C-alpha positions in Angstrom: 81.0 100.3 199.0 84.1 98.6 197.8 83.8 96.4 194.7 86.2 94.0 196.4 83.3 93.0 198.6 81.8 91.3 195.5 84.9 89.1 194.9 85.8 85.7 196.4 87.6 85.9 199.7 91.1 85.1 198.2 91.1 88.4 196.2 92.9 91.0 198.4 92.2 94.2 196.4 90.7 95.5 193.3 90.8 98.5 190.9 88.0 99.7 188.6 89.3 101.1 185.4 86.2 101.6 183.3 82.4 102.0 183.7 79.7 101.6 181.1 75.9 101.8 181.2 73.7 100.3 178.5 70.4 101.8 179.8 69.7 98.8 182.0 72.9 97.5 183.5 76.2 98.9 184.7 79.4 97.2 183.6 82.5 97.9 185.6 85.8 96.6 184.3 89.1 96.4 186.2 91.5 94.0 187.8 91.9 92.3 191.2 94.9 90.8 193.0 94.6 87.1 193.6 96.1 86.5 197.0 96.7 82.8 196.2 98.6 83.2 192.9 100.0 86.7 193.4 98.7 87.8 189.9 96.4 90.6 189.0 93.4 89.2 187.1 90.9 90.9 184.9 87.4 91.2 186.4 84.0 92.4 185.2 81.3 93.4 187.6 77.8 93.4 186.0 75.0 95.0 187.9 71.4 96.2 187.8 70.7 99.4 189.6 68.7 99.0 192.8 67.0 101.8 194.8 69.9 102.2 197.3 72.8 100.2 195.9 74.1 98.5 192.8 73.8 94.7 192.8 76.9 93.3 191.3 78.1 90.0 190.0 81.6 88.9 189.2 82.4 88.0 185.6 83.9 84.6 186.5 84.4 83.7 182.9 86.7 86.7 182.3 88.7 85.6 185.3 89.1 82.1 184.0 89.9 83.3 180.5 92.6 85.7 181.9 94.1 82.9 184.0 94.3 80.6 181.0 96.0 83.4 178.9 98.5 84.1 181.7 99.3 80.4 182.1 99.7 80.0 178.3 102.0 83.0 178.2 104.2 81.7 181.1 104.5 78.3 179.4 105.5 79.7 176.0 
């Protein structure tokens, strides 16, 4: 299973760089290439273990925060 499957369609690839487990949920941090902007963006997948797979959600707020930081840095 690719974590890119849990991203919006305009993301063309992803890399997981860290994994944590708090006893209940898995947290997978990394980055993904936004095919629209051409920028790598920080992502956080948060999931609850299921019997056969890990259900994952994208940390959309992290994506938005990273975009705002990148835009601010480009405008400075």
